[in-house]
DOMI-417573 format. One line per 8 residues: number of its first residue (from 1); their letters; for each residue x negated, y negated, z negated of N, C-alpha, C. Coordinates in nm, 4 decimals, padded with zeros to 6 digits. Layout:
# residues N
NUM) a) X/Y/Z/X/Y/Z/X/Y/Z ~ ...
# end
This chain:
# residues 137
1) msvkifkg) -02.0382/-03.2280/02.2108/-01.9447/-03.3155/02.2805/-01.8676/-03.3973/02.1785 ~ -01.8684/-03.5266/02.1927/-01.7959/-03.6116/02.0991/-01.6535/-03.6331/02.1496 ~ -01.5647/-03.6505/02.0559/-01.4246/-03.6738/02.0888/-01.4033/-03.8232/02.0974 ~ -01.3449/-03.8677/02.2064/-01.3179/-04.0106/02.2235/-01.1795/-04.0395/02.1671 ~ -01.1763/-04.1079/02.0529/-01.0481/-04.1336/01.9885/-00.9896/-04.2694/02.0245 ~ -01.0681/-04.3558/02.0844/-01.0164/-04.4852/02.1265/-00.9957/-04.4860/02.2769 ~ -00.8806/-04.5352/02.3204/-00.8516/-04.5447/02.4632/-00.9359/-04.6544/02.5278 ~ -00.9641/-04.7619/02.4534/-01.0433/-04.8728/02.5050/-01.1917/-04.8409/02.4960
9) ldpapytp) -01.2720/-04.9250/02.5558/-01.4159/-04.9019/02.5561/-01.4827/-04.9484/02.4275 ~ -01.4481/-05.0659/02.3803/-01.5160/-05.1226/02.2648/-01.4127/-05.1702/02.1620 ~ -01.3911/-05.0936/02.0526/-01.2911/-05.1335/01.9535/-01.3386/-05.2439/01.8605 ~ -01.4656/-05.2823/01.8677/-01.5237/-05.3764/01.7722/-01.4486/-05.5100/01.7585 ~ -01.4052/-05.5754/01.8675/-01.3454/-05.7073/01.8490/-01.2008/-05.7053/01.7994 ~ -01.1465/-05.5894/01.7712/-01.0060/-05.5798/01.7350/-00.9845/-05.5752/01.5845 ~ -00.8695/-05.6220/01.5417/-00.8305/-05.6128/01.4016/-00.7842/-05.4695/01.3742 ~ -00.7772/-05.4276/01.2461/-00.7321/-05.2910/01.2172/-00.5954/-05.2576/01.2768
17) srlltlld) -00.5012/-05.3510/01.2721/-00.3699/-05.3220/01.3292/-00.3780/-05.3058/01.4809 ~ -00.4678/-05.3798/01.5442/-00.4879/-05.3661/01.6895/-00.5561/-05.2332/01.7212 ~ -00.6497/-05.1910/01.6354/-00.7160/-05.0619/01.6552/-00.6142/-04.9482/01.6570 ~ -00.5134/-04.9588/01.5712/-00.4127/-04.8533/01.5638/-00.3433/-04.8329/01.6974 ~ -00.3215/-04.9399/01.7716/-00.2552/-04.9275/01.9016/-00.3460/-04.8618/02.0052 ~ -00.4772/-04.8636/01.9817/-00.5711/-04.8045/02.0767/-00.6001/-04.6572/02.0494 ~ -00.5609/-04.6091/01.9341/-00.5915/-04.4705/01.8991/-00.5099/-04.3731/01.9829 ~ -00.5764/-04.2750/02.0367/-00.5134/-04.1718/02.1176/-00.4745/-04.0552/02.0264
25) rpaciewl) -00.3452/-04.0266/02.0150/-00.2955/-03.9269/01.9199/-00.3575/-03.7882/01.9389 ~ -00.3582/-03.7304/02.0602/-00.4192/-03.5967/02.0750/-00.5674/-03.5941/02.0370 ~ -00.6405/-03.7005/02.0698/-00.7817/-03.7060/02.0336/-00.7982/-03.7190/01.8826 ~ -00.7082/-03.7913/01.8172/-00.7129/-03.8035/01.6715/-00.6912/-03.6669/01.6070 ~ -00.5950/-03.5914/01.6589/-00.5680/-03.4578/01.6054/-00.6907/-03.3685/01.6231 ~ -00.7530/-03.3753/01.7396/-00.8722/-03.2945/01.7655/-00.9861/-03.3343/01.6711 ~ -01.0058/-03.4642/01.6500/-01.1112/-03.5116/01.5619/-01.0848/-03.4670/01.4179 ~ -00.9593/-03.4815/01.3729/-00.9240/-03.4406/01.2370/-00.9422/-03.2902/01.2178
33) lgqlhpgg) -00.9094/-03.2133/01.3197/-00.9295/-03.0680/01.3118/-01.0764/-03.0366/01.2853 ~ -01.1662/-03.1045/01.3568/-01.3093/-03.0836/01.3365/-01.3575/-03.1302/01.2003 ~ -01.2989/-03.2375/01.1485/-01.3394/-03.2905/01.0181/-01.2844/-03.2079/00.9022 ~ -01.1582/-03.1688/00.9124/-01.0928/-03.0988/00.8019/-01.1151/-02.9480/00.8039 ~ -01.1358/-02.8934/00.9233/-01.1519/-02.7478/00.9387/-01.2673/-02.7189/01.0336 ~ -01.3918/-02.7465/00.9914/-01.5057/-02.7299/01.0822/-01.5221/-02.5874/01.1349 ~ -01.4778/-02.4886/01.0606/-01.4866/-02.3492/01.1052/-01.3668/-02.3054/01.1874 ~ -01.2750/-02.3962/01.2119/-01.1524/-02.3630/01.2842/-01.0351/-02.3546/01.1888
41) lgcaicga) -00.9172/-02.3808/01.2390/-00.7965/-02.3800/01.1577/-00.7538/-02.2369/01.1296 ~ -00.7399/-02.2043/01.0043/-00.6947/-02.0714/00.9633/-00.6168/-02.0835/00.8344 ~ -00.5672/-01.9735/00.7875/-00.4889/-01.9713/00.6644/-00.5801/-01.9957/00.5443 ~ -00.5442/-02.0921/00.4612/-00.6243/-02.1228/00.3425/-00.5979/-02.0225/00.2309 ~ -00.4929/-01.9447/00.2425/-00.4589/-01.8485/00.1382/-00.5343/-01.7169/00.1580 ~ -00.5221/-01.6579/00.2775/-00.5840/-01.5267/00.3002/-00.7040/-01.5316/00.3945 ~ -00.7257/-01.6458/00.4602/-00.8401/-01.6608/00.5492/-00.8190/-01.6089/00.6903 ~ -00.7021/-01.5552/00.7186/-00.6744/-01.5015/00.8524/-00.6714/-01.6135/00.9566
49) tsktgngk) -00.7196/-01.5831/01.0746/-00.7152/-01.6809/01.1828/-00.6078/-01.6463/01.2856 ~ -00.5466/-01.5294/01.2716/-00.4371/-01.4936/01.3632/-00.3121/-01.5684/01.3191 ~ -00.2528/-01.6396/01.4128/-00.1358/-01.7209/01.3805/-00.0441/-01.7292/01.5005 ~ 00.0819/-01.7586/01.4732/00.1780/-01.7823/01.5804/00.2427/-01.9182/01.5546 ~ 00.2846/-01.9819/01.6605/00.3518/-02.1106/01.6475/00.4806/-02.0954/01.5693 ~ 00.5110/-02.1956/01.4869/00.6310/-02.1903/01.4037/00.6955/-02.3284/01.3975 ~ 00.7153/-02.3885/01.5139/00.7803/-02.5188/01.5205/00.6833/-02.6331/01.4986 ~ 00.7380/-02.7449/01.4555/00.6577/-02.8655/01.4329/00.6961/-02.9280/01.3000
57) tekglpry) 00.6022/-03.0039/01.2440/00.6294/-03.0775/01.1210/00.7100/-03.2023/01.1550 ~ 00.7524/-03.2752/01.0526/00.8273/-03.3987/01.0780/00.7421/-03.5040/01.1473 ~ 00.6095/-03.4914/01.1386/00.5185/-03.5819/01.2095/00.4858/-03.5321/01.3497 ~ 00.5451/-03.4188/01.3901/00.5237/-03.3667/01.5244/00.3999/-03.2809/01.5405 ~ 00.3365/-03.2429/01.4289/00.2195/-03.1554/01.4350/00.2632/-03.0101/01.4471 ~ 00.1875/-02.9285/01.5196/00.2224/-02.7865/01.5276/00.2180/-02.7210/01.3894 ~ 00.3147/-02.6370/01.3627/00.3200/-02.5599/01.2389/00.2926/-02.4149/01.2766 ~ 00.2158/-02.3458/01.1942/00.1766/-02.2083/01.2244/00.2240/-02.1124/01.1166
65) lcggcgit) 00.2476/-01.9885/01.1575/00.2823/-01.8802/01.0664/00.1629/-01.7859/01.0639 ~ 00.1078/-01.7632/00.9452/-00.0109/-01.6792/00.9305/00.0233/-01.5341/00.9639 ~ -00.0632/-01.4720/01.0461/-00.0449/-01.3318/01.0820/-00.0838/-01.2376/00.9702 ~ -00.1563/-01.2880/00.8700/-00.2002/-01.2036/00.7590/-00.1023/-01.2007/00.6429 ~ -00.0669/-01.3179/00.5912/00.0170/-01.3224/00.4708/00.1552/-01.3828/00.4933 ~ 00.1785/-01.4411/00.6104/00.3109/-01.4936/00.6420/00.3378/-01.6351/00.5938 ~ 00.2375/-01.7012/00.5367/00.2576/-01.8387/00.4902/00.2616/-01.9330/00.6107 ~ 00.3319/-02.0434/00.5961/00.3381/-02.1461/00.6994/00.2390/-02.2562/00.6644
73) ynlfshtp) 00.1633/-02.3030/00.7631/00.0655/-02.4087/00.7390/00.0485/-02.4946/00.8631 ~ -00.0186/-02.6089/00.8443/-00.0484/-02.6997/00.9558/-00.1859/-02.7611/00.9359 ~ -00.2209/-02.8544/01.0194/-00.3513/-02.9198/01.0161/-00.3864/-02.9772/00.8790 ~ -00.2885/-03.0284/00.8066/-00.3148/-03.0944/00.6796/-00.2958/-03.0067/00.5569 ~ -00.2492/-02.8849/00.5724/-00.2283/-02.7961/00.4578/-00.3595/-02.7723/00.3841 ~ -00.3519/-02.7808/00.2517/-00.4675/-02.7561/00.1644/-00.5838/-02.8512/00.1921 ~ -00.5524/-02.9751/00.2266/-00.6513/-03.0813/00.2440/-00.6019/-03.2013/00.1626 ~ -00.6835/-03.3048/00.1480/-00.6366/-03.4237/00.0748/-00.5164/-03.4913/00.1419
81) wsgsklgp) -00.4915/-03.4608/00.2673/-00.3817/-03.5237/00.3405/-00.2529/-03.4416/00.3337 ~ -00.2554/-03.3298/00.2634/-00.1356/-03.2470/00.2494/-00.0250/-03.3277/00.1817 ~ 00.0906/-03.3327/00.2432/00.2032/-03.4083/00.1883/00.2002/-03.5572/00.2185 ~ 00.0983/-03.6035/00.2880/00.0882/-03.7452/00.3199/00.1959/-03.7865/00.4195 ~ 00.2400/-03.9092/00.4060/00.3377/-03.9621/00.4997/00.2714/-04.0246/00.6224 ~ 00.1382/-04.0251/00.6223/00.0651/-04.0824/00.7356/00.0498/-03.9790/00.8461 ~ 00.0628/-04.0253/00.9688/00.0380/-03.9398/01.0838/-00.1106/-03.9401/01.1188 ~ -00.1499/-03.8604/01.2172/-00.2916/-03.8486/01.2538/-00.3596/-03.9806/01.2890
89) rrivlfmf) -00.2926/-04.0675/01.3621/-00.3545/-04.1941/01.4019/-00.3850/-04.2813/01.2806 ~ -00.2904/-04.2883/01.1885/-00.3110/-04.3705/01.0685/-00.4163/-04.3097/00.9769 ~ -00.4251/-04.1783/00.9728/-00.5283/-04.1131/00.8909/-00.6667/-04.1420/00.9482 ~ -00.6811/-04.1347/01.0797/-00.8101/-04.1672/01.1416/-00.8460/-04.3137/01.1144 ~ -00.7490/-04.4031/01.1242/-00.7754/-04.5447/01.0957/-00.8152/-04.5618/00.9491 ~ -00.7465/-04.4933/00.8589/-00.7799/-04.4970/00.7164/-00.9256/-04.4558/00.6961 ~ -00.9640/-04.3425/00.7547/-01.0990/-04.2909/00.7378/-01.2025/-04.3837/00.8026 ~ -01.1689/-04.4414/00.9164/-01.2578/-04.5363/00.9830/-01.2832/-04.6574/00.8936
97) llgqdahp) -01.1768/-04.7153/00.8400/-01.1899/-04.8342/00.7552/-01.2623/-04.8004/00.6252 ~ -01.2362/-04.6833/00.5716/-01.3067/-04.6398/00.4507/-01.4566/-04.6302/00.4784 ~ -01.4917/-04.5780/00.5931/-01.6317/-04.5679/00.6331/-01.6967/-04.7038/00.6562 ~ -01.6150/-04.8052/00.6822/-01.6651/-04.9419/00.7011/-01.6649/-05.0192/00.5696 ~ -01.6398/-04.9497/00.4579/-01.6341/-05.0108/00.3242/-01.5284/-05.1201/00.3137 ~ -01.4177/-05.0995/00.3819/-01.3075/-05.1956/00.3729/-01.2465/-05.1898/00.2326 ~ -01.1941/-05.3004/00.1875/-01.1282/-05.3092/00.0575/-00.9981/-05.2273/00.0629 ~ -00.9605/-05.1628/-00.0483/-00.8357/-05.0848/-00.0485/-00.7135/-05.1635/-00.0014
105) aeigeavg) -00.7077/-05.2911/-00.0329/-00.5939/-05.3721/00.0122/-00.5926/-05.3848/00.1644 ~ -00.7110/-05.3974/00.2243/-00.7202/-05.4066/00.3707/-00.6799/-05.2744/00.4357 ~ -00.7260/-05.1649/00.3784/-00.6890/-05.0336/00.4314/-00.5379/-05.0155/00.4219 ~ -00.4839/-05.0487/00.3053/-00.3399/-05.0344/00.2842/-00.2586/-05.1168/00.3818 ~ -00.3005/-05.2397/00.4052/-00.2290/-05.3259/00.5001/-00.2332/-05.2674/00.6410 ~ -00.3474/-05.2122/00.6789/-00.3634/-05.1595/00.8146/-00.2827/-05.0330/00.8386 ~ -00.2697/-04.9482/00.7360/-00.2023/-04.8192/00.7568/-00.0649/-04.8111/00.6919 ~ -00.0244/-04.9153/00.6220/00.1096/-04.9183/00.5639/00.1218/-04.8502/00.4285
113) ldrttvit) 00.0186/-04.8625/00.3450/00.0211/-04.8068/00.2097/-00.0079/-04.9170/00.1092 ~ 00.0371/-04.8971/-00.0151/00.0002/-04.9937/-00.1177/-00.1404/-04.9618/-00.1690 ~ -00.2017/-05.0577/-00.2334/-00.3405/-05.0462/-00.2785/-00.3601/-04.9279/-00.3736 ~ -00.2644/-04.9028/-00.4616/-00.2747/-04.7922/-00.5567/-00.2791/-04.6578/-00.4844 ~ -00.1964/-04.6421/-00.3823/-00.1958/-04.5170/-00.3049/-00.3278/-04.4998/-00.2310 ~ -00.3830/-04.6087/-00.1806/-00.5129/-04.6023/-00.1126/-00.6201/-04.5549/-00.2106 ~ -00.6226/-04.6119/-00.3298/-00.7229/-04.5739/-00.4300/-00.7061/-04.4275/-00.4696 ~ -00.5831/-04.3830/-00.4913/-00.5572/-04.2424/-00.5253/-00.6035/-04.1505/-00.4138
121) tcrrlaay) -00.5764/-04.1882/-00.2902/-00.6185/-04.1075/-00.1751/-00.7704/-04.1022/-00.1659 ~ -00.8370/-04.2134/-00.1902/-00.9842/-04.2153/-00.1884/-01.0402/-04.1202/-00.2938 ~ -00.9787/-04.1159/-00.4094/-01.0237/-04.0233/-00.5151/-01.0029/-03.8783/-00.4727 ~ -00.8893/-03.8494/-00.4089/-00.8658/-03.7124/-00.3602/-00.9666/-03.6739/-00.2539 ~ -00.9987/-03.7679/-00.1642/-01.0982/-03.7408/-00.0602/-01.2352/-03.7127/-00.1220 ~ -01.2729/-03.7901/-00.2234/-01.4020/-03.7694/-00.2895/-01.4064/-03.6334/-00.3591 ~ -01.2981/-03.5955/-00.4260/-01.2931/-03.4658/-00.4936/-01.2995/-03.3515/-00.3920 ~ -01.2319/-03.3682/-00.2798/-01.2329/-03.2668/-00.1734/-01.3734/-03.2505/-00.1162
129) rmageets) -01.4406/-03.3629/-00.0954/-01.5770/-03.3592/-00.0421/-01.6702/-03.2927/-00.1422 ~ -01.6583/-03.3256/-00.2702/-01.7450/-03.2657/-00.3712/-01.7183/-03.1162/-00.3844 ~ -01.5929/-03.0750/-00.3754/-01.5604/-02.9323/-00.3823/-01.6218/-02.8583/-00.2643 ~ -01.6207/-02.9196/-00.1472/-01.6817/-02.8585/-00.0276/-01.8319/-02.8470/-00.0411 ~ -01.8951/-02.9466/-00.1034/-02.0395/-02.9429/-00.1227/-02.0780/-02.8359/-00.2229 ~ -01.9943/-02.8141/-00.3259/-02.0237/-02.7114/-00.4263/-02.0146/-02.5719/-00.3674 ~ -01.9160/-02.5488/-00.2786/-01.8998/-02.4155/-00.2208/-02.0067/-02.3858/-00.1172 ~ -02.0619/-02.4902/-00.0544/-02.1653/-02.4663/00.0473/-02.3044/-02.4587/-00.0141
137) a) -02.3172/-02.4976/-00.1400/-02.4495/-02.4942/-00.2051/-02.4858/-02.3568/-00.2555
# end
């Protein structure tokens, strides 16, 4: 089952800033969960999947308390997006534009980042992907 992240039918004729208005926040969170945690969201420290709700982050994402080690984590903990000021909708737009080979300046303009931050984030994403490929090999 694919997750529908756009409220509209065809996002193709829209500019990146217009696409952002069409992104559905809950669907973006669900899509990011599948991309960042394909095995399900769990504690990156001890691997436990038992968790209890522990409020929300400043971006409104659920925060969890690990039932194993007691650490607090969320959807972006221990991922390239950890500490990012971007919310789920902007992260999905960033990843979409990156997949379309958009120039870093275009990505930055669409999501509200400077070109240097976009390039640094792209490097973190590449390192994260390579680390995942090494552990699965």
